[in-house]
C-alpha positions, 0 to 999 in steps of 0.5 A: 801533915803526919796524920795523912801519911798514915791513913790512905782513905784519909788522903784519898778523901782529902784529894776528893773534896779538894777537887770536888769543891774546887779548893787551892792545893792542886799541886799538892793533890796531885802528888799525894795521888801519885804517892798513892799509886806508887804505893801500889794503890790504884783503882778508878777512883784515884785515876779519875782524880789524877785526870782532873788534878791534870786538867787543872794543872794544864797537863791535858796528855797526862789528863787523858791517859789517867782517864783512859786508865781509869777506865781500862782499870774497870773494864779489866776487873769487872762488866758487871753494870751494877758495878759501873761507878760514877768515877768511871762515867766521870772519865768518859764524860771528861774525855768526851769534853776533851773531844776524844774519839771513841769507836762505835763499839764503845759507844754502843756499850755506853748506851746499853750501860746508859739504859741499863743502869740504876744509878742516877749519877752514872745515867747524868754523867753518861748522858752528858758524855754521849751527848758531847760525843755525838755533838762532836761527831757533828750529829746534833739531833742525837746528841740534843735528844740524849741531852734533853733526856739526861736533863730530865733524869737529873731534875726527876731523880736527883734535884727533886730528891733533894727537896728542891722547890721552884717556889723556895727560890722565888722567897729566896731572891725576894728575902735577898733583895731585902737584906740587900736594901737593908744593908744599903740604907745603914752606914757604909763599911770601910775597906779592908787590908785585903782585897778580894776579887770575886770570880763569879757567873753561872757554872761553866762559864769560865770562872775557873780559866779567869782564876787560872789566869790571875794565879799567874800573878805573884800578888794574887793567891787563889781560894777556889770555891770557898763558898763561906759568904753564902754558906753563912748567909744561909746560917745566919738566915735559915728559913731564908727559903721558907718564909718572908723575913724581917731583914732588920732582925738579922742584918746585925750580923752581917757586918765588919766582924762577918767579914774578918771571920771570912778572911780568918777562915781563908787566912791568906798570905797575900793582900789579894785574894780571888773567891771563885764560888760561882753562885756569889752572883746571887749576893753580888750587891750584898758583897760589894756593901759588906767589902767596898773595896772588892773587885767583882769579875762577872 
């Protein structure tokens, strides 16, 4: 698109969304980021995104170098803790997951930043990074202590501030059961010309690896974590986490037309596609009723 070529900020926003939401086109994202660097546009965010895209594409050494550049670029420009951004913290976290060996001075500095930073996202990423660093060093007691503290911070200052309530999750699950049973008792839907393979499970359980394996087939097109079905169920049932609903009033909207819109949204070029939205495990029964010819990998 000529529109993207004219606006570097739009390119960066596009690349960020592609990687954050794990959409398709990782090779394209990598090339766009390289173009920005060649134009002399470099910052910790761009190098962090290059590291993540390199990881996805399997270029481990390049990924490590990009993460290190993200860290070095920040350190060369500022030592101010208040300016320590989440992209730099993310680079530390990714390197820790890659079992990179940090020296003791670096670890001490990370611990200091973790204790002094006011940015909860930075504290979350650095906490998990330090936990992994100590785990790699077989210091499991220290690793567990930092991980527990970090998760407590995430729950208190990130999750709860977004309005999450456990009571609403209970209502949500009960309503999902009602929708499933209502659909199950109705006439069955027919198969479609497109066969989606739903790869689902808890986050960090290996769904990306499975999709990468399937993507090697010339018959299969990957769509990443598109979240279409789950997101639009929330649109149809806006109060699904608030009130006990009567699914009879809404289930008519979950039909073949709903699925056709799903396929139109994805616009696949191949007859077999993957949908790697991990939280689809919540609506596994609903998916199987709506798309009988779908395949499930849990």
